[in-house]
C-alpha positions, 0 to 999 in steps of 0.5 A: 500501500501507498503510505498514507497521512490521516489526522486522526485514525485508519481502519485497513487491511495489511497482508503478508510480507506487505508495508503499509506505512501511516503518517499522521498529521495531526499534533499526539504524540501516541496512537492506538493499534487495534488487530481487528483480525484473526491474523497475528499483526506486528508494528513499530512506531519508530519510522522502521518496517516491522518483520514478522517475528522481528528484532524491534517489531511489537506482536498484536495477537488476534482481536488485541489493542495497544497503546505506543508512546511515537518515540520519534515524535515523527507520527509515524506507524507501521504494519505488515500482518503474519500470515495472509491478511488482517485488518487493523486500526490505528488512532493518533490519541 
């Protein structure tokens, strides 16, 4: 998927071996990320592409959510699926 730049939130689907990059335009510094599917979702919030089981990547198992602070101030979230495809939601808090 091409990078997107929403103001506040986004709801998408990402596939295995695909990286979704989201760069928010808002002025807040926390992210809420929800895995809306059953496949594992791998996330990074530091401007680096995530990898399945990769160092620095955060795992969100199916149907879970988590908040992250923005360590870089770039408002850059990157996601990939652990298998198949995965639905997700990301919101700038």
